[in-house]
Phi, psi and omega in degrees: 000329182297321179294314178305319181296317180290326175297315175295328172300319179294319182295311175309316186291320180293313181290326181290323176296330176292323180292345175287344179293131183310147180061015173243009183301333185299334186294335175300335171293336173264334183283326181298317179288336177290321172301322180296322178294315181289331175290325174290327181284324180287335175289342179272346181269166178284328181272156193248004193285316179304309181297320184291324177301306179298323179291322173294320180290325177297315177301314184298307189288328175295326174300311179305310190291330178291320184290330176282353185089013184277336179237133181065000000 
């Protein structure tokens, strides 16, 4: 489960880096739920690295979404 969570984290990172391009910030609305799924799968495993990776990515992309005016 941890390896699947890490792979989902890398997919989230790849899509999230594209979402940092100006005018593509709306992609964060799709990236954050992918990270949540990865964090949930990481929580089911005994290792914590996949969960922590996804949680960090969720926080970073949520901050980017807030700075872009997508939340609040």
